[in-house]
Each structure stands twice: as C-alpha cells, then as structure tokens.
N, C-alpha and C positions, 0 to 999 in steps of 0.2 A: 726541501721542494716535493719532494711524493707526499708526504705528509697533507701538505697542501692540496693537492690533486685530487687525493682521495678522499676529505674533506669536502671540497667544492662539488664532487660527483656525488657523494653522499647525499648534500643537501641538497643540489638538482634532484636526484632520486627521489628523495622525501617530500619536495616540492610539487612535482610532478605526480608523485603517490596519491597526494592528499586532492589534488587536484581530479584524478580519476576517480577516486572516493564518490566525492562531492558528485560526479556526474553520474557515478553508479548509483548513488541514492535517490537521484531526481528520476531516473529512468525508471527505477525500481516504484517511485512513489506512482507515475503513471500508468503504470502497467497494472498496479494493484486496485486504483480506482477504478481501471477500466473491467479488472476481475470483479470487482466490487458492484458494478453496473450491471454486467452479464449474472451474478447471482440474484440481483435485486429485481433484474427482467422474468429469471425462471421462476423466482418467488412469487411475480406479480402473476404471472401465467396460472401457475398451479394451485394458489389459493384462489382467483377471481375466476378462471375459466374451467379448470377442473375440480375445483373443490378438496385438494389434496392436503392432507394433513403436512406441517413443514418438514417435522422428520424426513417423511419421504421425497420429498423435493430435496433437499441436503443429499440424502441418502444416495439419489441419481444424478445430482448436480457434478459436473468434474471441471476442474481449472488447473493447472498445473502451477499460477502464481500462487493460489490459494492453499493449495497443496505444500507448497515448498516453504509458506509461512506457518503451516500447522494449523490456518485456524479451519480448514474441512474436515481433516483426519479429528482434530480436536471436536469440534461439533457434532461429528457420526459418535464418536464414542461417549460424549455426554449425553445425546440423543437416546442412546442405547440402553441407559442405567435404569435401574428398576424404580428411583424416585424421580418423580417430575421435576424436570430443570427446564428452564430457557437455556436451549443448549447453544444457541447462536449469540446469546448475552454474554453467556459466562465463555464462551470461545473465544469471542472479541476481547474479554476483559484477559484473558491469560494469554493471548496472543499479541497483544500489544507492542510488547518489546521488540517483536520483528518486521512489524508493519512499519511503513516509509511514512505515513500520510501524516499529514499536518494536523493542527488541533482542531482548524475547523471542520475537517472531516471526520476525525476522529469523536468529536461531541456529535454530528450528525448522525453516524453509525451507531455509536452507544445507545444513543437515545431511542433511535429504530430500533435496533436488536432488543433492548429492555421491556419495550413494551409489545414487541411481535405477537402475535397468536393471541391476544386478549381481547380481540374485538369481532364482529362479525366479517364475513368472507368480502364482501363490496368495501367494505371500511377499510381493512389490511391490503386490499388491491390497490385502493387508492392511495392509503400511505407507499407502500412500493413506489406507486409510479412517482409520487412526488418526490420521495429522496432520492429513485433513480435519476430522475429531471434533474435536481440540485447538483448530483455527485456528477451527471454526462455535463453541467454545465463547468463543475472544478476541473474534471478531467481534461476537457477542451483548453482550458486555461493553463493547464501544468501543460500541457502537449505543445502550444504555443509558445511558451515560455523555454521549452528545453533546449533550441538550438541558442539562444541568447545566452542561457546559463552554460550551457557547455562551452561556449567560446570566450566567457567571461573568464570559467575556472583554467581552462587552458592559458588564455595568456597571463592572468595572475600568477599560473604556476610558474609558466616559464617564465614572466618577469622575476618572481623571485628567487629563481634558481640563478639565473644571470646577474641578480645585482649579489647574491652569495657569493658569487665565481669572482665578479668583479672587486668585491671587499678581502675576500681572502687571498686573491691573486697581488 
C-alpha cells in the first residue's frame, strides 16, 4: 500500500511539474517578445533619428530577459571582433535554443537580423518599425492567450494526477 501511495504522489508531482513547465515556457515567450520589441524600438530610434551604428545601439541597450537568453552578450562579443560580422544575426542563430519563441516569430526575427545594416538609414528604420509592429501584435496575442493556457495546463495536470491516483488506488 505504501508503494502505491508513493507512486500516486510521484505521478501527481510529475504531472503538476509538467504543467508548471508549460506555463513557464509560455510566460518566457511573452517576456522575450516584449524584450525584442524594445530592442527593435531602440534600433529604430538609434538608426533613424540619431544615425548611430547598430553595434553602439546594442552596446548601450540593456534588457535582463535578452541578457538571460545570452542574446545581448553574444551580440556584443561578436560585434567587438576584428572581422566584420552581422552580430545580431549570428547571436540570434547561436541563442535560438534558449529562446521560447514560436516558428513564425523566429523566422521574422531571423530574416530581419540577417539583413539589418545592409540599407540606408531611412529604410532600416522603416524595417525596424514594421517588424516591431508585427512582433507587438504577436506579443499581444501571446499575452492574451496566457490566462487560458495557464488554466488549461493546471487543469490538465491536476486531472492527470487525479486519474493516476484513481488507477493506482
């Protein structure tokens, strides 16, 4: 009987842990989208209004979410190298495993970072604004869906735990 109770508790704990992990991933996605929107806004202002080089904008930009994903430190490190490199594009490629973004967001940012710095200031600023507006829409959708996703994850995790308890007892 003791083994069954331990088994039930383990299964319930694992199912609740999986639900918590899903919630954490969804929250992380929303936070990362918000941070990328802030970065794009800084790039748009820095390039379009002040005419700053991309690398100096990245060097002065601070965001703990993108720091935690190692995106900004990698971009800064690559930007300091002697050979010319698309620091943001390469940093994005390197840091993709640490990002919780969806495929649509990944493709949008990857395409943006790969061509960033190849056109005149006005066109770069327009591209920043366009990509930022698309990311803001996706961020809004992610934040809007978060309460329902969290509720579903908690409910399913609890239901799986209860079902396992009933089967084992």
